[in-house]
N, C-alpha and C positions, 0 to 999 in steps of 0.2 A: 969691731968684729965681723968674724966668719960671713959668706954669704950664706953656708947653713947653718950658723946660729940665730943669724935673722930670719932665715925660713923656716926653723923649728919654731921662733916666738912668734912669729906669724901665726903658723898652725896653731899653736895656743890660745893667743889672741882673738882669733875668728872664730874658734870652738867655740871661746868660753865664752862670748860677744853674744852667736847664734842661737846657744845654747839659756840665751836669756829669753829669748820668745820676738826678739829685735826682728822687725822684718828682713826678709835675705836681701835683696837690693840694697838699705840703708847701713847694714852691717858691714856687708864687703866693701861699700865704696868708705864708709867711717874709718876700715883700715886701712884702704888704699889710701887714701890722704894722708890719715897719719903716720905712717911710715915714709909715704913718702918726703912728709913735713919735713920729720926728725932724722931722716939719713941725705935728705937731697934738697932740703932750707926749704926755705917759702918758695923760691923760682918756681920750683917743680911746681905748683898748682896753678900754672896758667895752661900745661899742658892736660889740666884734666874737663876743662869743655872740647879740649879740640879730639881728645881720645875717645871721649865716649859716642860725638857724633860720627868722629870718621868710620869705628865700631857700629854704630846702628843704621849706616847708609848700605850697607851691605843686603842687593836687592833680595836674598834667597829669605831675607827676615820676614818681606811678605808674607810669606808660604805659612808662616806661624799661627795669626789673628786668622790667617781663613780655615787653616782645619781644627782652631778655637772653636771659630764659629759653627763649623760643621757638627763638629761633636756636640756642642749647646743645642743644635735645632734636635738632635737626635733624640738625646737625655729629655729634653720638654716632652716628648711622644709618648703612646701606651708600645711605643717598638721596641724598649722593654720585654711588657710583661705578652706580647703578641710572641715575641721569640719564644720564650719560656714556655708558655703555651702550647706553641708548634712541637720544638725539639719533644715534651712531655708524652704528645700526642704520637710521633713517629717513634719514640726509643720504647713507650710504657711495657711492652712483654722483653726486653730486656734486660737481663739479672741487673741490680743496682739501679735500675735505670733513672729512678730521680734524683741521684745524687751525680751521676752522670749527665744527666740533662742540664742540671743546674750547672757542671762548670761548663759544657759545651756554649750553654747560653752566654756564660761571662768570659767568655773567649770573644763569641761573636760581637757581643755588646760593648764588650770594649775594646775590637778592633774600628767599632762604627765611632764610638766616642773618643777613643783614646785616652779614656780619664778614669785611674784605679776609685779613685772614692765613689765617680756615678755610677760606675758598674756594680758596687760592692750595695749601696745604697737601692739600685732601680732591683736588682735580680735578689738581693736579698730578702726585701720587704716581702715576696710571693713566696722563696724558694725555700728559707728557711722553716717559717710554721709549717709548709708544707711536708721537708721533708721528718721536722719532730713530730707532726699529725700522724706519719705514719709508720713508725717508731725507728726513726736513723737520732741517734746519740746525739746531744748538742754541742757537743766539739767538734763530730764530724761532720754535722750540716754547717756552723759556722765556719769551721775550720776552712773546707770548700770556699764557701765565699769568699773570703778572705785572701784567700790564695787564689781563687779562679777571677778576681780584680787586677790583681798585679800583669795577667797576660796583656794590657792595655797596651802595657809602652815599652811592647814587645813584638805585640803585632800589629803590622805595619794597619794605617799610616800610626806613628809614633811622636809626639811633642818631644819624647825622651832624645830619640835616634835624632830629631832635628837641631836638638840643642848642641849633640855632641858632634852632628855634621859641621854644624857652626865652628864650633870650638875648635877643632880639629883638623877642618877645611877639608875634609872627603866627602863626598857625593851621597847626597840624601836618599838618592832613587838605589844606589848599591845600599846599604844599610836599608832599606825599607824590604828590599829585597832577600840580605841576608836573613833578616827576622824570621821570615816565614816557616822555614824548614826547622829550626830549634823553637819557634814558636809551638808549632803543631806538635811538636817532641814532650815538649813539656808541659802538654795540655793532654797526651796519651799517658805520662808519666802520674799528672794527677788523677786520672779516672784509673789507673791501674790499681792506686796504691787505694781510691775511695774504694773500689771495687772487692779490694782483699781486705779489707777493715772490714766490711758491710759483710762478707762472708765468715771472718775469721768472729766474729761478733755475734753472729748469729739471726743480722735483723732479716726481715721480710725481703727478698730480692727482688721478689715478680710485685711491684708497685703499685699494682690494677690489676681488678679482676676485668674491668668492660675492655670489649673491644669496638676499638676505632674503626669507623670505614674508610674508603679513600676518598669519601666529600667530605669526611672531619677533617681527615689530617691534611688535607689540600686547601682549607677554605682560607686560614690564613697567610699562606703560602704568598699570593699577589701582593700583600702588602708589604712583605720583607724582602722579595728577590730583589724589589728596586734598591732598598738601600745597600744589598749584598752586592749587588752589581755596579754600584756606584764606585765600591771602594775595591773591587777588579776593576774597573776601570783607571780610575786612580793611580794601582799601581804598574799597570799594563801603559798607561802616556808614560810615567818615569819612564820603565827600565826601556821602551821600543823608542825612546827619545821623540816621542810626538809633541811632548810638552816639560818645559819647564818645572821646577816642584813652585814656583808662585801659581804659575798657568794650571795647573791640574791643579792644583787647591783649593784657586778661587772655581773653578768649574764646581770641583765637589762639592762646595761650599752653598754657592746656588740650587746646586739640582737635591741637596740635601732639602733646604729651605721650603722648596717647591715641590717635592714628596710629602714633605709632613702640611703645608698648608693643602696639597690635594689629598691625601692619604687619610690625616687625623682630622681634618680642619682645624686644624691649627691658626685661625687666619684673622683671630679678631688684633686690632693695633694693639692691647695693653701684654697677652703672649706677645707676639713677636717683637714688641720691647723688652720683654725680660730674656727672648734669647739676643740680640744683640746686646742688651748691657751686660748679659752674664761675659758671652764672647769678649765686650770690650776690659768689661774688670781683671779677667782673669789675662788677656792678652798685655794692657797695659805691665801689669805686673810683672808677666817675663819676660815683655823689654826692657822695663827696667832693671829686674836681674841682669839682663843679659850686658846692657848698658854697663854697669857698676862690675860686671865679671871682669871687662874689655879692659878697665879702668886698674882692675887687681890684679891681671896679667900683666898688666905695663908695668905697673911697681914690683911685680916679682921680679922682672925681666932686665929692669931698668938696677934693680939692686943686687943682679948677678944668681938669685937662688935658683931661677929654673935650671942655667947653664952648668951650675956649682952639684946641685941634685946629678943629673945626666953625667958629668963626668967623673962624679966621685961612685955613680954603678958601675958606668963604663971601668972605669979604675977597680972596682974590686976583682973582676975579670971570674965571678961565678955562674952554675952553670945559670940558663935563663930562665927555667923553668922554677927554679927557685925566685926569681925574681920576679916572674908572673904570682906565684905563692904568696910573698908578701903583698903584691900590689891587690890581689884580693883580699887579704885579710886586710888593708888598711881601708879598701872601698867598703866592705864589712861593717868594720867597726863605724866607719863614719858614716854608716846608714842608719845603724843605730842612730845618732843622734843629729842626722840634717837629713830634710826633706833629697829630694834626685837631683834637681836644678843645681842647686847649690853643689854638688859633689861636684857634680860634669863640668860645670862650668870654673868651678876653685881646683880643681885637680888634672882637667884634660890638659892643660899647657903644659905643666910639668911632667906627667905621664906619654906623652907623646913622645918625645924626643930619647925618652930608655924606651920605649917601646920597636920604637923604628931601627933602634940600634942594635936590640935584642933579634931582629930578625921576624917579630912578630908582625901578621899583618895588619893592620888600622880598622880594615873593616869589619874582619874576625874578630878584633879586641874590641868594638863598640859593642856586638853581641855580648860580648863576656860582662863588661860594665853594665853593659842595663840587666842581665840577670841580678848582678849583683845588687842595683837600684831595687828588682823586684822583691829580695831579700830585704833590704830597709823598711820595704812598706808593710810588712810583718813582723817586723823585727821591736821590742821593747826599747828606751822608753818612749819614740817616738813612733812608731810604726803607726800609720796613718789608718789604711784600713783596718786595723784591729781597731779601734776607736769607732769608725764610721758601724760597723757592725755591733759593737757592745752598747751606742745611741738607737740601731733600730730593732735591737732584741735583749732591753734593759735587766731581765729575769736572769739573761745568762753573765754571768761575773767575768770577769778578763780575765784572768789564768784559767779560766774553761777553752776561752777562744783559743787563748795563743797553747793550750796543750792540743788542741783540733789541728796549729796551723804549723805547729813544727813538723812532722812527718812532710807535709808539703814544703820547708825550706829543706829539708832535707834530700827532698826529690831535684829543687832545685840547684843545689851542690852537685848532688849525681847527674845533673843535663852540665853544669859548668866540666865537669873533669870528663864529660864524652866528647864535647867540644874540644878540649884539650886532645884528647887520643887522637878524633878524628875532628880536624879542623875542615874537611869536607862538610859538611853539615852548614856552616857558615859561608862558604867562600863559592861551593861549586853552581850554583844557581845563580848569584852577579855572575861570574863568569861565563856562565852558560846562555844567557839572558842577554850582556852587557860586552861579553868580550871582555 
């Protein structure tokens, strides 16, 4: 059997297995072990523990549980509700202010937590009922929160970008900085569409007749500014060469824990245990996925699948933009069925030789890939954000949420097109800051 045929068989078997709901780590590990035994014999089993543990010995992986704990600490507090209330007070006289406030709160809160589901739950529980009470249609209210929650995997610090950086062996600091301008661009596109739709439908654009005093606008800022300062500090430490990702993540996690204890009085042992328990659970899951994905990549390489795919594409001599379009289509389809972590760790070893051979910047492609992963979070049948929103607003049917999210998907596609036309949107800032 040729390497390309083996690769196609691996793709079919892996997709079918993961579609059953089997945990990603077990699915990837089982497929890797199966194909190694079938094509290389039982002697290849001896390489399994060595490959997994060698992959997990990367010191950069220490940053992963630290960023997870950082997000778990913020998500356990009232930071989400305070952030939403603060933005609502500052923007209450802006046309379409309520939906804009919700998208802005999603962008900031998702940057603090790095978790799309947590953002949807935290902001959606407050924002969706308030928007519907003020006359916004259910599809716009739910779609805006579902899409806004996806910004957490693009705006730094991003767990998804850490996984891509590890899989592609690119700088995590550069990836974080590369996501800043595209993240702001996508946030602006979301806000522009929400404002346009509100105007088109005749929704009341001024959401409050109340005039907030400057004291009322400022009273929540002392609670929020320290958290935002931590995010800025982490990114600055990374691009300034002051600290490694692991060091910056450790300091950021400790500062967030301290601020949650001091500002929000989350000091009871059970509260702190819940933060550490959730962080440990998610970190363990991610590290197991990384370990088995490294074994999966080793299997693909030992069976010559990765090399054969790269060589075949190089021999086709087609326009590189057609290659990129095909890759985007592959990622979009995969995102409809698989979670971002699985897609990144499965496809990056195969796609990186193709991307570099086509002359594309791996950092720029990391941003493109991340936006594709955002699309997967709001596309059925496995769009996680759609089900989170449906869970907190059970009276709104899933097709209504999907209808509201669809225009925001188009905004993401537009952002990918803009990044292809103007790659400097992702590459200029890292080069400017890090050389």
